[in-house]
C-alpha positions as CSV (number, residue, x, y, z in Angstrom):
1,M,75.3,136.4,119.7
2,K,76.5,138.8,122.4
3,S,75.1,137.3,125.4
4,A,72.3,134.7,125.8
5,H,69.8,134.0,128.5
6,V,69.8,130.4,129.2
7,L,67.3,128.3,131.0
8,V,69.0,125.0,132.6
9,V,66.5,122.4,133.6
10,D,67.9,119.6,135.6
11,D,66.8,117.7,138.9
12,E,70.3,118.1,140.2
13,R,70.9,121.5,141.6
14,P,74.7,121.2,141.5
15,N,74.5,120.3,137.6
16,I,72.4,123.8,137.2
17,E,75.0,125.7,139.1
18,I,77.9,124.5,137.3
19,L,76.5,125.3,134.0
20,L,74.9,128.9,135.1
21,R,78.6,129.7,136.5
22,A,80.2,128.4,133.1
23,L,77.6,130.7,131.3
24,E,78.3,133.7,133.5
25,Q,82.1,133.3,133.0
26,R,81.4,134.1,129.1
27,G,79.0,137.1,129.8
28,H,75.7,134.9,129.9
29,S,72.9,134.9,132.2
30,G,70.3,132.2,133.3
31,A,68.0,130.6,135.4
32,G,67.6,127.1,136.6
33,A,64.6,124.8,136.9
34,L,64.6,121.6,138.8
35,D,61.6,119.9,137.0
36,A,59.2,120.3,134.1
37,A,56.4,122.2,136.0
38,A,59.3,124.9,137.1
39,A,60.6,125.2,133.6
40,A,57.2,125.9,132.4
41,A,56.8,128.8,135.1
42,A,60.3,130.1,134.1
43,L,59.4,129.9,130.2
44,S,56.0,131.9,131.0
45,A,57.4,134.4,133.1
46,G,60.6,135.3,131.1
47,S,62.2,135.2,127.8
48,F,65.3,132.7,127.2
49,D,67.6,132.3,124.1
50,L,68.6,128.7,124.8
51,V,66.8,125.9,126.9
52,L,69.0,123.0,128.2
53,L,66.6,120.1,129.2
54,D,67.7,117.1,131.3
55,N,66.0,114.2,130.2
56,V,65.8,112.4,133.7
57,L,63.3,114.6,135.8
58,P,60.8,113.7,138.4
59,G,57.6,113.5,137.2
60,M,57.6,114.1,133.5
61,T,60.8,113.2,131.6
62,G,62.3,116.1,129.7
63,M,61.1,114.4,126.4
64,Q,57.6,113.8,127.7
65,S,57.5,117.7,128.3
66,L,59.2,118.6,125.2
67,A,56.2,119.6,123.3
68,A,54.3,121.2,126.0
69,L,57.6,123.6,126.9
70,G,58.1,124.1,123.0
71,K,54.7,126.0,123.0
72,L,56.0,128.2,125.4
73,T,59.2,129.5,123.8
74,K,60.8,130.1,120.5
75,A,64.2,129.3,122.0
76,P,65.8,126.0,120.7
77,I,65.5,123.3,123.5
78,H,68.4,120.9,123.6
79,I,67.8,117.5,125.4
80,M,70.5,116.5,127.9
81,S,71.1,113.0,128.8
82,G,73.4,110.6,130.1
83,Y,71.8,107.8,127.8
84,T,73.8,108.3,124.8
85,D,72.4,105.3,122.6
86,D,71.4,106.3,119.0
87,D,67.5,105.5,120.1
88,T,67.4,108.2,122.8
89,R,69.2,110.5,120.4
90,R,66.7,109.9,117.5
91,D,63.5,110.2,119.6
92,A,64.8,113.5,121.4
93,L,64.8,114.8,117.7
94,L,61.8,113.2,116.6
95,L,60.0,114.9,119.5
96,G,61.1,118.2,118.7
97,A,64.5,119.0,120.5
98,A,66.8,121.0,118.5
99,G,69.7,118.9,119.8
100,F,71.1,116.4,121.8
101,L,73.8,116.9,124.5
102,P,75.4,113.8,125.9
103,K,76.0,114.0,129.6
104,P,78.4,114.7,131.4
105,I,78.0,118.1,129.4
106,D,81.1,119.2,127.5
107,I,81.1,123.0,128.3
108,A,82.9,123.6,125.0
109,E,79.8,122.2,123.2
110,I,77.3,124.6,125.2
111,Y,79.7,127.6,124.2
112,T,79.6,126.5,120.7
113,L,76.1,126.2,120.7
114,L,75.6,129.6,121.8
115,E,77.8,131.0,119.1
116,T,75.5,129.6,116.6
117,L,72.3,131.3,118.1
118,P,71.3,134.2,116.1
119,D,72.0,137.8,117.3
120,K,69.3,139.6,119.4
121,S,70.2,142.9,118.1
């Protein structure tokens, strides 16, 4: 993958900014959303290669919104959560997440994930 366009969904703006800055340092671009409704609007308005979706969001949680968001994009959606127990991981995958990323996020995991995305060209 040469460069990816990533949607970062997190209710804490600093988390979005940190992840977007790290992505930009590697030549990727992105956008942020603070809740599931904003994520849906972003997915409806643009094309993304990857979605990083926090589970704890105001209103609908990431896992509650996973199916609806998945209908708006072909991009893999990875749940991010500080709850890293086996049940939470399993539930994320059963609900359709492409993967699970424990918080705090290891940016090296994101870079590795981006390398596995299919090339757009």
